FIKE-197937 format. One record per residue: residue number from 1; residue in one letter; x, y, z of N, C-alpha, C in turn. Coordinates in Angstrom, 2 decimals, padded with zeros to 5 digits. Each point is the difference from the previous one (the first is absolute). Example, Ala and Ser with C-alpha at 12.3 -4.5 7.8 and 13.67 -1.06 7.14 Angstrom:
2
{i = 1 aa = a n_X = 013.19 n_Y = -005.69 n_Z = 007.80 ca_X = -000.89 ca_Y = 001.19 ca_Z = 000.00 c_X = 000.90 c_Y = 001.20 c_Z = 000.00} $
{i = 2 aa = s n_X = -000.35 n_Y = 001.05 n_Z = -000.72 ca_X = 000.82 ca_Y = 001.19 ca_Z = 000.06 c_X = -000.77 c_Y = 001.09 c_Z = 000.73} $
***
This chain:
137
{i = 1 aa = m n_X = 021.83 n_Y = 007.41 n_Z = -040.02 ca_X = -000.19 ca_Y = 000.25 ca_Z = 001.56 c_X = -001.49 c_Y = -000.38 c_Z = 000.24} $
{i = 2 aa = s n_X = -000.39 n_Y = -000.66 n_Z = 001.04 ca_X = -001.13 ca_Y = -000.12 ca_Z = 000.39 c_X = -000.34 c_Y = 000.57 c_Z = 001.37} $
{i = 3 aa = m n_X = -001.42 n_Y = 000.60 n_Z = 000.06 ca_X = -000.33 ca_Y = 000.85 ca_Z = 000.99 c_X = -000.85 c_Y = -000.83 c_Z = 000.89} $
{i = 4 aa = g n_X = -000.14 n_Y = 000.44 n_Z = 001.45 ca_X = -000.88 ca_Y = -000.56 ca_Z = 000.51 c_X = 000.93 c_Y = -001.44 c_Z = 000.97} $
{i = 5 aa = s n_X = -000.87 n_Y = -000.71 n_Z = 000.94 ca_X = 000.44 ca_Y = -000.81 ca_Z = 000.99 c_X = 000.02 c_Y = -001.52 c_Z = -000.98} $
{i = 6 aa = p n_X = 001.26 n_Y = -000.65 n_Z = 000.20 ca_X = 000.26 ca_Y = -001.53 ca_Z = -000.58 c_X = -000.96 c_Y = -000.86 c_Z = 000.67} $
{i = 7 aa = p n_X = -000.89 n_Y = -001.06 n_Z = -000.64 ca_X = -000.68 ca_Y = -000.74 ca_Z = 000.71 c_X = 000.34 c_Y = -000.71 c_Z = 000.70} $
{i = 8 aa = m n_X = -000.89 n_Y = -000.43 n_Z = 001.07 ca_X = 000.11 ca_Y = -000.81 ca_Z = 001.14 c_X = -001.06 c_Y = -001.10 c_Z = 000.13} $
{i = 9 aa = l n_X = 000.62 n_Y = -001.28 n_Z = 000.19 ca_X = -000.63 ca_Y = -001.04 ca_Z = -000.10 c_X = -000.35 c_Y = -000.55 c_Z = 001.46} $
{i = 10 aa = t n_X = -001.42 n_Y = -000.07 n_Z = 000.37 ca_X = -000.31 ca_Y = -000.54 ca_Z = 001.05 c_X = -000.67 c_Y = -001.30 c_Z = -000.08} $
{i = 11 aa = f n_X = 000.56 n_Y = -001.03 n_Z = 000.79 ca_X = -000.19 ca_Y = -001.26 ca_Z = -000.53 c_X = -001.62 c_Y = -000.51 c_Z = 000.31} $
{i = 12 aa = n n_X = -000.38 n_Y = 000.59 n_Z = 001.25 ca_X = -001.45 ca_Y = -000.08 ca_Z = 000.13 c_X = -000.62 c_Y = 001.33 c_Z = 000.44} $
{i = 13 aa = h n_X = -000.62 n_Y = 000.63 n_Z = -000.79 ca_X = -000.77 ca_Y = 001.33 ca_Z = 000.41 c_X = -001.41 c_Y = -000.35 c_Z = 000.08} $
{i = 14 aa = f n_X = -001.03 n_Y = 000.06 n_Z = -000.35 ca_X = -001.40 ca_Y = -000.03 ca_Z = 000.37 c_X = -000.72 c_Y = -001.33 c_Z = -000.93} $
{i = 15 aa = t n_X = 000.62 n_Y = -000.27 n_Z = -001.06 ca_X = -000.33 ca_Y = -001.19 ca_Z = -000.61 c_X = 000.72 c_Y = -001.30 c_Z = 000.44} $
{i = 16 aa = t n_X = -000.65 n_Y = -000.82 n_Z = 000.02 ca_X = 000.44 ca_Y = -001.54 ca_Z = 000.44 c_X = 000.03 c_Y = -001.02 c_Z = -001.08} $
{i = 17 aa = p n_X = 000.91 n_Y = -000.76 n_Z = -000.66 ca_X = 000.01 ca_Y = -000.75 ca_Z = -000.72 c_X = -001.28 c_Y = -001.21 c_Z = 000.12} $
{i = 18 aa = r n_X = -000.83 n_Y = -000.48 n_Z = -000.70 ca_X = -001.35 ca_Y = -000.66 ca_Z = 000.05 c_X = 000.56 c_Y = -001.57 c_Z = 000.79} $
{i = 19 aa = w n_X = 000.91 n_Y = -000.37 n_Z = -000.57 ca_X = 000.81 ca_Y = -001.24 ca_Z = 000.89 c_X = 000.32 c_Y = 000.25 c_Z = 001.16} $
{i = 20 aa = f n_X = 000.39 n_Y = 001.20 n_Z = 000.31 ca_X = 000.50 ca_Y = 000.08 ca_Z = 001.30 c_X = -001.32 c_Y = 000.09 c_Z = 001.04} $
{i = 21 aa = a n_X = -000.89 n_Y = 000.90 n_Z = -000.54 ca_X = -001.20 ca_Y = 000.34 ca_Z = 000.89 c_X = -000.82 c_Y = -001.26 c_Z = 000.30} $
{i = 22 aa = a n_X = 000.05 n_Y = -000.96 n_Z = -001.03 ca_X = -000.72 ca_Y = -001.10 ca_Z = -000.15 c_X = 000.41 c_Y = -001.21 c_Z = 001.09} $
{i = 23 aa = q n_X = 001.35 n_Y = 000.18 n_Z = 000.34 ca_X = 000.75 ca_Y = -000.77 ca_Z = 001.08 c_X = -000.10 c_Y = 000.49 c_Z = 001.38} $
{i = 24 aa = g n_X = -000.98 n_Y = 001.26 n_Z = 000.01 ca_X = -000.38 ca_Y = 000.40 ca_Z = 001.35 c_X = 000.85 c_Y = 001.60 c_Z = 000.19} $
{i = 25 aa = g n_X = 000.79 n_Y = 000.19 n_Z = -000.82 ca_X = 000.77 ca_Y = 001.41 ca_Z = -000.37 c_X = 000.96 c_Y = -000.18 c_Z = 001.44} $
{i = 26 aa = w n_X = -000.26 n_Y = 001.39 n_Z = 000.71 ca_X = 001.00 ca_Y = 000.20 ca_Z = 001.17 c_X = -000.20 c_Y = -000.75 c_Z = 001.20} $
{i = 27 aa = e n_X = -001.37 n_Y = -000.60 n_Z = -000.05 ca_X = -000.36 ca_Y = -000.74 ca_Z = 001.03 c_X = 000.43 c_Y = -001.59 c_Z = 000.07} $
{i = 28 aa = n n_X = 000.48 n_Y = -000.53 n_Z = -001.14 ca_X = 000.80 ca_Y = -001.25 ca_Z = -000.27 c_X = 001.00 c_Y = -000.17 c_Z = 000.70} $
{i = 29 aa = p n_X = 000.21 n_Y = -000.81 n_Z = 000.92 ca_X = 001.39 ca_Y = -000.02 ca_Z = 000.71 c_X = 001.22 c_Y = -000.39 c_Z = -001.13} $
{i = 30 aa = q n_X = -000.30 n_Y = -000.28 n_Z = -001.15 ca_X = 001.32 ca_Y = -000.08 ca_Z = -000.98 c_X = 000.12 c_Y = 001.28 c_Z = -000.65} $
{i = 31 aa = a n_X = -000.77 n_Y = 000.96 n_Z = 000.25 ca_X = 000.07 ca_Y = 001.22 ca_Z = -000.83 c_X = 001.16 c_Y = 000.62 c_Z = 000.00} $
{i = 32 aa = p n_X = 000.94 n_Y = -000.14 n_Z = 001.04 ca_X = 001.21 ca_Y = 000.85 ca_Z = 000.13 c_X = 000.90 c_Y = -000.66 c_Z = -001.07} $
{i = 33 aa = e n_X = -000.03 n_Y = -001.37 n_Z = 000.18 ca_X = 000.96 ca_Y = -000.61 ca_Z = -001.31 c_X = -000.49 c_Y = 000.09 c_Z = -001.25} $
{i = 34 aa = l n_X = -001.05 n_Y = -000.13 n_Z = -000.33 ca_X = -000.82 ca_Y = 000.12 ca_Z = -001.31 c_X = 000.25 c_Y = 001.46 c_Z = -000.38} $
{i = 35 aa = f n_X = -000.05 n_Y = 001.05 n_Z = 000.77 ca_X = 000.16 ca_Y = 001.32 ca_Z = -000.47 c_X = 001.79 c_Y = 000.02 c_Z = -000.32} $
{i = 36 aa = a n_X = 000.53 n_Y = -000.38 n_Z = 000.80 ca_X = 001.87 ca_Y = -000.06 ca_Z = -000.10 c_X = 000.19 c_Y = -000.55 c_Z = -001.52} $
{i = 37 aa = r n_X = -000.58 n_Y = -001.05 n_Z = 000.02 ca_X = 000.10 ca_Y = -000.80 ca_Z = -001.67 c_X = -000.22 c_Y = 000.57 c_Z = -000.95} $
{i = 38 aa = f n_X = -001.08 n_Y = 000.88 n_Z = 000.00 ca_X = -000.66 ca_Y = 000.98 ca_Z = -000.96 c_X = 001.07 c_Y = 001.26 c_Z = -000.09} $
{i = 39 aa = c n_X = 000.62 n_Y = 000.38 n_Z = 000.91 ca_X = 000.61 ca_Y = 001.14 ca_Z = -000.22 c_X = 001.23 c_Y = -000.02 c_Z = -000.42} $
{i = 40 aa = g n_X = 000.65 n_Y = -001.21 n_Z = 000.10 ca_X = 001.29 ca_Y = -000.42 ca_Z = -000.24 c_X = -000.07 c_Y = -000.42 c_Z = -001.59} $
{i = 41 aa = r n_X = -001.12 n_Y = -000.50 n_Z = -000.28 ca_X = 000.08 ca_Y = -000.46 ca_Z = -001.54 c_X = -000.49 c_Y = 001.22 c_Z = -001.01} $
{i = 42 aa = a n_X = -000.94 n_Y = 001.08 n_Z = 000.65 ca_X = -000.06 ca_Y = 001.12 ca_Z = -000.51 c_X = 001.27 c_Y = 000.78 c_Z = -000.14} $
{i = 43 aa = a n_X = 000.58 n_Y = 000.20 n_Z = 001.17 ca_X = 001.26 ca_Y = 000.95 ca_Z = -000.15 c_X = 001.30 c_Y = -000.87 c_Z = -000.86} $
{i = 44 aa = h n_X = 000.11 n_Y = -001.19 n_Z = 000.01 ca_X = 000.64 ca_Y = -000.86 ca_Z = -001.05 c_X = -000.20 c_Y = 000.59 c_Z = -001.51} $
{i = 45 aa = h n_X = -001.46 n_Y = -000.14 n_Z = -000.22 ca_X = -000.18 ca_Y = 000.46 ca_Z = -001.59 c_X = -000.01 c_Y = 001.32 c_Z = -000.30} $
{i = 46 aa = l n_X = -000.30 n_Y = 000.80 n_Z = 000.99 ca_X = 000.03 ca_Y = 001.52 ca_Z = -000.66 c_X = 001.38 c_Y = 000.49 c_Z = 000.47} $
{i = 47 aa = g n_X = 000.79 n_Y = -000.49 n_Z = 000.95 ca_X = 001.32 ca_Y = 000.43 ca_Z = -000.07 c_X = 000.06 c_Y = 001.48 c_Z = -000.09} $
{i = 48 aa = d n_X = 001.09 n_Y = 000.23 n_Z = -000.81 ca_X = 000.34 ca_Y = 001.59 ca_Z = -000.22 c_X = -001.00 c_Y = 000.77 c_Z = -000.36} $
{i = 49 aa = l n_X = -001.14 n_Y = -000.29 n_Z = -000.28 ca_X = -001.42 ca_Y = 000.80 ca_Z = -000.37 c_X = -000.48 c_Y = 000.52 c_Z = 001.26} $
{i = 50 aa = i n_X = 000.59 n_Y = -000.44 n_Z = 001.16 ca_X = -000.48 ca_Y = 000.64 ca_Z = 001.36 c_X = 000.98 c_Y = 001.15 c_Z = 000.45} $
{i = 51 aa = v n_X = -000.50 n_Y = 001.12 n_Z = 000.06 ca_X = 000.60 ca_Y = 001.07 ca_Z = 000.92 c_X = 000.03 c_Y = 000.02 c_Z = 001.20} $
{i = 52 aa = a n_X = -001.17 n_Y = -000.22 n_Z = 000.65 ca_X = -000.19 ca_Y = 000.06 ca_Z = 001.12 c_X = -001.21 c_Y = -000.97 c_Z = 000.59} $
{i = 53 aa = a n_X = 000.20 n_Y = -000.60 n_Z = 001.33 ca_X = -001.06 ca_Y = -000.82 ca_Z = 000.13 c_X = -000.32 c_Y = -000.02 c_Z = 001.63} $
{i = 54 aa = s n_X = -001.21 n_Y = -000.64 n_Z = 000.15 ca_X = -000.67 ca_Y = -000.20 ca_Z = 001.36 c_X = -000.71 c_Y = -001.00 c_Z = 000.22} $
{i = 55 aa = t n_X = 000.15 n_Y = -000.94 n_Z = 001.06 ca_X = -000.86 ca_Y = -001.13 ca_Z = -000.11 c_X = -001.60 c_Y = 000.15 c_Z = 000.16} $
{i = 56 aa = l n_X = -000.34 n_Y = 001.06 n_Z = 001.07 ca_X = -001.21 ca_Y = 000.17 ca_Z = 000.17 c_X = -000.47 c_Y = 001.45 c_Z = -000.14} $
{i = 57 aa = n n_X = -001.31 n_Y = 000.28 n_Z = -000.34 ca_X = -000.52 ca_Y = 001.13 ca_Z = 000.29 c_X = -001.07 c_Y = 000.26 c_Z = 001.09} $
{i = 58 aa = e n_X = 000.21 n_Y = 000.69 n_Z = 000.94 ca_X = -001.00 ca_Y = 000.18 ca_Z = 001.06 c_X = -000.24 c_Y = -001.48 c_Z = 000.50} $
{i = 59 aa = p n_X = 000.88 n_Y = -000.58 n_Z = 000.57 ca_X = -000.90 ca_Y = -001.24 ca_Z = 000.67 c_X = -000.89 c_Y = 000.07 c_Z = 000.93} $
{i = 60 aa = n n_X = 000.06 n_Y = 000.89 n_Z = 000.50 ca_X = -001.09 ca_Y = 000.37 ca_Z = 001.33 c_X = -001.29 c_Y = 000.36 c_Z = -000.16} $
{i = 61 aa = i n_X = -000.23 n_Y = 000.05 n_Z = -001.56 ca_X = -001.15 ca_Y = 000.46 ca_Z = -000.54 c_X = -001.25 c_Y = -000.61 c_Z = 000.62} $
{i = 62 aa = g n_X = -000.04 n_Y = -001.22 n_Z = 000.43 ca_X = -001.26 ca_Y = -000.64 ca_Z = 000.56 c_X = -000.15 c_Y = 000.43 c_Z = 001.34} $
{i = 63 aa = l n_X = 000.85 n_Y = 000.23 n_Z = 000.79 ca_X = 000.01 ca_Y = 000.33 ca_Z = 001.11 c_X = -000.42 c_Y = 001.49 c_Z = 000.11} $
{i = 64 aa = l n_X = 000.42 n_Y = 001.07 n_Z = -000.68 ca_X = -000.26 ca_Y = 001.43 ca_Z = -000.45 c_X = -001.56 c_Y = -000.01 c_Z = -000.10} $
{i = 65 aa = l n_X = -000.38 n_Y = -000.94 n_Z = -001.23 ca_X = -001.67 ca_Y = 000.07 ca_Z = -000.23 c_X = -000.89 c_Y = -000.36 c_Z = 001.40} $
{i = 66 aa = k n_X = 000.75 n_Y = -001.21 n_Z = 000.84 ca_X = -001.01 ca_Y = -000.11 ca_Z = 000.90 c_X = 000.22 c_Y = 001.05 c_Z = 001.14} $
{i = 67 aa = w n_X = 001.06 n_Y = 000.66 n_Z = 000.11 ca_X = -000.12 ca_Y = 000.97 ca_Z = 000.68 c_X = -000.87 c_Y = 001.40 c_Z = -000.17} $
{i = 68 aa = f n_X = -000.11 n_Y = 000.09 n_Z = -001.44 ca_X = -001.22 ca_Y = 000.90 ca_Z = -000.14 c_X = -001.34 c_Y = -000.17 c_Z = 000.38} $
{i = 69 aa = n n_X = -000.21 n_Y = -000.82 n_Z = 000.41 ca_X = -001.36 ca_Y = -000.64 ca_Z = 000.67 c_X = -001.14 c_Y = -000.12 c_Z = -001.27} $
{i = 70 aa = l n_X = 000.18 n_Y = -000.40 n_Z = -001.17 ca_X = -000.85 ca_Y = 000.00 ca_Z = -001.22 c_X = -001.09 c_Y = -000.68 c_Z = 000.47} $
{i = 71 aa = p n_X = -001.29 n_Y = 000.19 n_Z = -000.76 ca_X = -000.97 ca_Y = -000.58 ca_Z = 000.06 c_X = -000.05 c_Y = -001.27 c_Z = 000.11} $
{i = 72 aa = p n_X = -000.80 n_Y = -000.79 n_Z = 000.86 ca_X = -000.17 ca_Y = -001.60 ca_Z = 000.08 c_X = -000.21 c_Y = -000.43 c_Z = -001.57} $
{i = 73 aa = a n_X = -000.85 n_Y = 000.78 n_Z = -000.50 ca_X = -000.67 ca_Y = -000.46 ca_Z = -001.32 c_X = 001.28 c_Y = -000.30 c_Z = -000.91} $
{i = 74 aa = m n_X = 001.05 n_Y = 000.98 n_Z = -000.13 ca_X = 000.94 ca_Y = 000.03 ca_Z = -000.68 c_X = 000.78 c_Y = -001.43 c_Z = 000.37} $
{i = 75 aa = w n_X = 000.19 n_Y = -000.40 n_Z = 001.22 ca_X = 000.71 ca_Y = -001.24 ca_Z = 000.11 c_X = -000.83 c_Y = -001.44 c_Z = -000.41} $
{i = 76 aa = q n_X = -001.39 n_Y = 000.28 n_Z = 000.25 ca_X = -000.84 ca_Y = -001.17 ca_Z = -000.52 c_X = -000.03 c_Y = -000.20 c_Z = -001.85} $
{i = 77 aa = v n_X = 000.42 n_Y = 001.20 n_Z = -000.34 ca_X = -000.05 ca_Y = -000.13 ca_Z = -001.47 c_X = 001.34 c_Y = -000.50 c_Z = -000.36} $
{i = 78 aa = q n_X = 001.13 n_Y = 000.18 n_Z = 000.78 ca_X = 001.23 ca_Y = -000.27 ca_Z = -000.41 c_X = 000.09 c_Y = -001.56 c_Z = 000.47} $
{i = 79 aa = t n_X = -000.68 n_Y = -000.51 n_Z = 000.83 ca_X = 000.08 ca_Y = -001.32 ca_Z = 000.44 c_X = -000.75 c_Y = -000.73 c_Z = -001.27} $
{i = 80 aa = a n_X = -001.39 n_Y = 000.44 n_Z = -000.19 ca_X = -000.40 ca_Y = -000.94 ca_Z = -001.20 c_X = 000.85 c_Y = 000.20 c_Z = -001.27} $
{i = 81 aa = m n_X = 000.59 n_Y = 001.01 n_Z = -000.50 ca_X = 000.94 ca_Y = -000.12 ca_Z = -000.94 c_X = 001.19 c_Y = -000.90 c_Z = -000.10} $
{i = 82 aa = l n_X = 000.53 n_Y = -000.05 n_Z = 001.06 ca_X = 000.90 ca_Y = -001.13 ca_Z = 000.42 c_X = -000.26 c_Y = -001.02 c_Z = -000.01} $
{i = 83 aa = q n_X = -001.21 n_Y = -000.48 n_Z = 000.44 ca_X = -000.48 ca_Y = -001.29 ca_Z = -000.32 c_X = -000.49 c_Y = -000.44 c_Z = -001.11} $
{i = 84 aa = a n_X = -000.36 n_Y = 001.13 n_Z = -000.93 ca_X = -000.59 ca_Y = -000.32 ca_Z = -001.48 c_X = 001.26 c_Y = -000.31 c_Z = -000.81} $
{i = 85 aa = a n_X = 001.15 n_Y = 000.86 n_Z = 000.56 ca_X = 001.16 ca_Y = -000.30 ca_Z = -001.10 c_X = 000.68 c_Y = -001.07 c_Z = 000.58} $
{i = 86 aa = a n_X = -000.12 n_Y = -000.54 n_Z = 000.98 ca_X = 000.61 ca_Y = -001.33 ca_Z = 000.45 c_X = -000.94 c_Y = -001.26 c_Z = -000.70} $
{i = 87 aa = a n_X = -001.21 n_Y = 000.05 n_Z = 000.10 ca_X = -000.73 ca_Y = -001.04 ca_Z = -000.72 c_X = 000.00 c_Y = 000.06 c_Z = -001.48} $
{i = 88 aa = a n_X = 000.18 n_Y = 001.14 n_Z = -000.60 ca_X = 000.31 ca_Y = 000.30 ca_Z = -001.55 c_X = 001.53 c_Y = -000.58 c_Z = -000.20} $
{i = 89 aa = c n_X = 001.06 n_Y = -000.06 n_Z = 000.97 ca_X = 001.16 ca_Y = -000.41 ca_Z = -000.30 c_X = 000.23 c_Y = -001.67 c_Z = 000.56} $
{i = 90 aa = g n_X = -001.06 n_Y = -000.39 n_Z = 000.39 ca_X = 000.00 ca_Y = -001.40 ca_Z = 000.80 c_X = 001.12 c_Y = -000.39 c_Z = 001.16} $
{i = 91 aa = s n_X = -000.24 n_Y = 001.52 n_Z = 000.57 ca_X = 001.13 ca_Y = -000.08 ca_Z = 001.39 c_X = -000.98 c_Y = 000.19 c_Z = 001.06} $
{i = 92 aa = t n_X = 000.36 n_Y = -000.40 n_Z = 000.96 ca_X = -000.45 ca_Y = 000.00 ca_Z = 001.65 c_X = 000.07 c_Y = 001.46 c_Z = 000.45} $
{i = 93 aa = r n_X = 001.06 n_Y = 000.85 n_Z = -000.49 ca_X = 000.38 ca_Y = 001.31 ca_Z = 000.69 c_X = 000.64 c_Y = 000.96 c_Z = -001.07} $
{i = 94 aa = f n_X = -000.66 n_Y = 000.97 n_Z = -000.21 ca_X = 000.60 ca_Y = 000.97 ca_Z = -001.10 c_X = 000.00 c_Y = 001.28 c_Z = 000.93} $
{i = 95 aa = s n_X = 001.40 n_Y = 000.54 n_Z = -000.33 ca_X = 000.35 ca_Y = 001.28 ca_Z = 001.27 c_X = 001.19 c_Y = 000.64 c_Z = -000.93} $
{i = 96 aa = a n_X = -000.51 n_Y = 001.39 n_Z = 000.21 ca_X = 001.07 ca_Y = 001.03 ca_Z = -000.62 c_X = 000.64 c_Y = 000.91 c_Z = 001.07} $
{i = 97 aa = i n_X = 000.95 n_Y = 001.03 n_Z = -000.30 ca_X = 000.41 ca_Y = 000.55 ca_Z = 001.22 c_X = -000.73 c_Y = 000.93 c_Z = 000.47} $
{i = 98 aa = m n_X = -000.98 n_Y = 000.66 n_Z = -000.86 ca_X = -001.06 ca_Y = 001.08 ca_Z = 000.46 c_X = -001.50 c_Y = -000.77 c_Z = 000.43} $
{i = 99 aa = a n_X = 000.22 n_Y = -001.48 n_Z = -000.19 ca_X = -001.49 ca_Y = -000.49 ca_Z = 000.43 c_X = 000.49 c_Y = -001.45 c_Z = 000.58} $
{i = 100 aa = g n_X = -000.38 n_Y = -000.40 n_Z = 001.26 ca_X = 000.31 ca_Y = -001.00 ca_Z = 000.65 c_X = 000.03 c_Y = 000.34 c_Z = 001.39} $
{i = 101 aa = d n_X = 000.53 n_Y = -000.67 n_Z = 000.88 ca_X = 000.12 ca_Y = 000.34 ca_Z = 001.23 c_X = 001.56 c_Y = 000.45 c_Z = 000.39} $
{i = 102 aa = p n_X = 000.24 n_Y = 001.27 n_Z = 000.38 ca_X = 001.27 ca_Y = 000.77 ca_Z = 000.03 c_X = 000.79 c_Y = -000.84 c_Z = 001.15} $
{i = 103 aa = q n_X = -000.75 n_Y = -000.51 n_Z = 000.98 ca_X = 000.95 ca_Y = -000.37 ca_Z = 001.33 c_X = 000.51 c_Y = -001.42 c_Z = -000.63} $
{i = 104 aa = a n_X = -000.77 n_Y = -000.71 n_Z = -000.65 ca_X = 000.80 ca_Y = -001.39 ca_Z = -000.26 c_X = 001.25 c_Y = 000.45 c_Z = -001.17} $
{i = 105 aa = m n_X = -000.20 n_Y = 001.12 n_Z = -000.90 ca_X = 000.81 ca_Y = 000.20 ca_Z = -001.17 c_X = 001.36 c_Y = 000.52 c_Z = 000.53} $
{i = 106 aa = l n_X = -000.15 n_Y = 000.80 n_Z = 001.33 ca_X = 001.15 ca_Y = 000.65 ca_Z = 000.54 c_X = 001.31 c_Y = -000.74 c_Z = 000.22} $
{i = 107 aa = p n_X = 000.26 n_Y = -001.04 n_Z = 000.55 ca_X = 000.92 ca_Y = -000.69 ca_Z = 000.29 c_X = 000.70 c_Y = -000.75 c_Z = -001.41} $
{i = 108 aa = n n_X = -000.85 n_Y = -000.14 n_Z = -000.80 ca_X = 000.29 ca_Y = -000.43 ca_Z = -001.52 c_X = 000.54 c_Y = 001.06 c_Z = -000.86} $
{i = 109 aa = l n_X = -000.46 n_Y = 000.96 n_Z = -000.01 ca_X = 000.40 ca_Y = 001.18 ca_Z = -000.82 c_X = 001.44 c_Y = 000.46 c_Z = 000.74} $
{i = 110 aa = l n_X = 000.13 n_Y = 000.10 n_Z = 001.28 ca_X = 001.40 ca_Y = 000.15 ca_Z = 000.60 c_X = 001.18 c_Y = -001.14 c_Z = -000.34} $
{i = 111 aa = k n_X = -000.37 n_Y = -000.99 n_Z = -000.01 ca_X = 000.44 ca_Y = -001.32 ca_Z = -000.70 c_X = 000.55 c_Y = 000.18 c_Z = -001.35} $
{i = 112 aa = g n_X = -001.07 n_Y = 000.27 n_Z = -000.62 ca_X = 000.19 ca_Y = 000.11 ca_Z = -001.67 c_X = 000.67 c_Y = 001.26 c_Z = -000.40} $
{i = 113 aa = h n_X = -000.03 n_Y = 001.05 n_Z = 000.82 ca_X = 001.11 ca_Y = 001.05 ca_Z = -000.48 c_X = 001.39 c_Y = -000.39 c_Z = 000.10} $
{i = 114 aa = r n_X = 000.05 n_Y = -000.79 n_Z = 001.20 ca_X = 001.62 ca_Y = -000.35 ca_Z = 000.23 c_X = 000.55 c_Y = -001.01 c_Z = -001.03} $
{i = 115 aa = l n_X = -000.87 n_Y = -000.88 n_Z = -000.20 ca_X = 000.59 ca_Y = -001.19 ca_Z = -000.89 c_X = -000.03 c_Y = 000.67 c_Z = -001.41} $
{i = 116 aa = a n_X = -001.01 n_Y = 000.89 n_Z = -000.22 ca_X = -000.09 ca_Y = 000.54 ca_Z = -001.52 c_X = 001.14 c_Y = 000.94 c_Z = -000.14} $
{i = 117 aa = y n_X = 000.22 n_Y = 000.48 n_Z = 000.86 ca_X = 001.42 ca_Y = 001.13 ca_Z = -000.08 c_X = 001.13 c_Y = -001.02 c_Z = -000.30} $
{i = 118 aa = a n_X = 000.38 n_Y = -001.14 n_Z = 000.98 ca_X = 000.78 ca_Y = -000.62 ca_Z = -000.22 c_X = 000.12 c_Y = -000.80 c_Z = -001.41} $
{i = 119 aa = a n_X = -001.08 n_Y = -000.35 n_Z = -000.70 ca_X = -000.29 ca_Y = -000.61 ca_Z = -001.32 c_X = 000.37 c_Y = 000.98 c_Z = -001.09} $
{i = 120 aa = i n_X = -000.58 n_Y = 001.25 n_Z = 000.37 ca_X = 000.36 ca_Y = 001.04 ca_Z = -001.27 c_X = 001.45 c_Y = 000.21 c_Z = -000.10} $
{i = 121 aa = k n_X = 000.50 n_Y = 000.36 n_Z = 001.38 ca_X = 001.58 ca_Y = 000.68 ca_Z = 000.20 c_X = 000.82 c_Y = -001.42 c_Z = -000.70} $
{i = 122 aa = s n_X = -000.61 n_Y = -001.00 n_Z = 000.02 ca_X = 000.88 ca_Y = -001.40 ca_Z = -000.53 c_X = 000.00 c_Y = 000.02 c_Z = -001.53} $
{i = 123 aa = e n_X = -000.74 n_Y = 000.89 n_Z = -000.75 ca_X = -000.58 ca_Y = -000.10 ca_Z = -001.16 c_X = 000.81 c_Y = 001.33 c_Z = -000.71} $
{i = 124 aa = a n_X = -000.18 n_Y = 000.90 n_Z = 000.91 ca_X = 000.12 ca_Y = 001.60 ca_Z = -000.25 c_X = 001.25 c_Y = 000.12 c_Z = -001.14} $
{i = 125 aa = g n_X = -000.34 n_Y = 000.92 n_Z = -001.07 ca_X = 001.03 ca_Y = 000.67 ca_Z = -000.60 c_X = 000.49 c_Y = 001.24 c_Z = 000.68} $
{i = 126 aa = r n_X = 000.05 n_Y = 001.16 n_Z = -000.33 ca_X = 000.48 ca_Y = 000.89 ca_Z = 000.63 c_X = -001.13 c_Y = 000.99 c_Z = 000.60} $
{i = 127 aa = f n_X = -000.99 n_Y = -000.35 n_Z = 000.00 ca_X = -001.14 ca_Y = 000.83 ca_Z = 000.62 c_X = 000.06 c_Y = -000.01 c_Z = 001.64} $
{i = 128 aa = s n_X = -000.53 n_Y = 001.03 n_Z = 000.51 ca_X = -000.26 ca_Y = 000.12 ca_Z = 001.64 c_X = -001.31 c_Y = -000.46 c_Z = 000.01} $
{i = 129 aa = l n_X = 000.10 n_Y = -000.57 n_Z = 001.02 ca_X = -001.51 ca_Y = -000.55 ca_Z = 000.71 c_X = -000.34 c_Y = 000.67 c_Z = 001.44} $
{i = 130 aa = g n_X = -000.97 n_Y = 000.32 n_Z = 000.10 ca_X = -000.83 ca_Y = 000.69 ca_Z = 001.19 c_X = 000.75 c_Y = 001.42 c_Z = 000.57} $
{i = 131 aa = r n_X = 000.60 n_Y = -000.07 n_Z = 001.04 ca_X = 000.50 ca_Y = 001.16 ca_Z = 000.47 c_X = 001.55 c_Y = 000.46 c_Z = -000.49} $
{i = 132 aa = e n_X = 000.68 n_Y = -001.30 n_Z = -000.51 ca_X = 001.14 ca_Y = 000.40 ca_Z = -000.75 c_X = -000.08 c_Y = 000.94 c_Z = -001.27} $
{i = 133 aa = h n_X = -001.42 n_Y = 000.05 n_Z = -000.40 ca_X = 000.02 ca_Y = 001.00 ca_Z = -001.23 c_X = 000.15 c_Y = 001.46 c_Z = 000.53} $
{i = 134 aa = c n_X = -000.38 n_Y = 000.27 n_Z = 001.05 ca_X = 000.23 ca_Y = 001.34 ca_Z = 000.78 c_X = 001.32 c_Y = 000.28 c_Z = 000.28} $
{i = 135 aa = h n_X = 001.08 n_Y = -001.07 n_Z = 000.67 ca_X = 001.01 ca_Y = 000.49 ca_Z = 000.12 c_X = 000.91 c_Y = -000.03 c_Z = -000.92} $
{i = 136 aa = d n_X = -000.25 n_Y = -000.39 n_Z = -001.32 ca_X = 000.96 ca_Y = 000.12 ca_Z = -001.05 c_X = 000.08 c_Y = 001.19 c_Z = -000.53} $
{i = 137 aa = r n_X = -000.85 n_Y = 000.96 n_Z = 000.21 ca_X = -000.01 ca_Y = 001.26 ca_Z = -000.51 c_X = 000.98 c_Y = 001.08 c_Z = 000.71} $
***
């Protein structure tokens, strides 16, 4: 018998796949559909290895960081980093959930969650997703 908590898969935590970020990340109008397709494929391949899952971790982190009133120099460094990453990828826009324009991301994050939830549920084995995990116990 194993002690401890079962593993939980979060489809988008703080890391972002390079291919997604190089397409503009969550600022890309196509992000919700791209994320849903990614989630559906991952759920299909991982299947019964998943015990519980969540679509997004802290989707409000960009807005929260703005609220903290961090020094302007931090945002300048972030902008330079995103521009350098875009250039390195041959992209016009590079963005991740923690780095980019949170106002532009918010509608895509909300839609992405809904589409991803549906895609994951269509592939789901017997695992719970999001709040369902809390209600299963």
